[in-house]
C-alpha positions as CSV (number, residue, x, y, z in Angstrom):
1,H,-17.5,15.0,78.3
2,L,-17.2,18.8,78.5
3,K,-14.1,20.2,80.2
4,R,-15.8,23.3,81.3
5,K,-18.7,23.9,83.7
6,Y,-21.3,25.4,81.5
7,T,-24.5,26.9,82.9
8,I,-27.7,27.9,81.1
9,I,-30.0,30.8,81.8
10,H,-33.4,30.4,80.2
11,Q,-36.5,32.7,80.3
12,E,-39.9,31.8,79.1
13,S,-41.2,34.4,76.7
14,P,-44.8,35.6,76.5
15,D,-44.4,35.3,72.7
16,E,-47.3,33.3,71.3
17,R,-45.0,31.6,68.8
18,G,-43.2,29.9,71.7
19,I,-39.9,31.8,71.2
20,D,-37.8,31.8,74.4
21,C,-34.5,33.4,75.2
22,A,-31.4,31.6,76.6
23,I,-27.7,32.0,77.1
24,L,-25.0,29.3,77.8
25,F,-21.9,30.4,79.6
26,D,-18.8,29.0,81.4
27,A,-19.5,29.5,85.1
28,S,-15.8,29.3,85.9
29,R,-15.2,32.5,83.9
30,F,-18.4,34.4,84.4
31,T,-20.4,35.2,87.6
32,L,-24.1,35.8,87.1
33,I,-25.3,38.8,89.2
34,R,-28.9,38.8,87.8
35,S,-31.0,38.0,84.8
36,E,-34.2,39.7,83.7
37,M,-36.4,40.0,80.6
38,I,-36.7,43.4,79.0
39,P,-39.9,43.7,77.1
40,I,-39.8,45.3,73.6
41,A,-43.1,46.6,72.1
42,L,-43.2,45.9,68.4
43,P,-45.6,47.6,66.0
44,E,-48.7,45.7,65.1
45,N,-47.8,45.4,61.4
46,G,-44.4,43.8,62.3
47,K,-42.3,46.6,60.6
């Protein structure tokens, strides 16, 4: 049993490989104000 109250923030990614983004944090030490995805445009050749 965990002694801390952990919370998870998870965002579905539009990545076709199914890669999502998440963070786990101690809710007693951190107050979430907001969460958002910030898109990053990568070059077509992957470099």
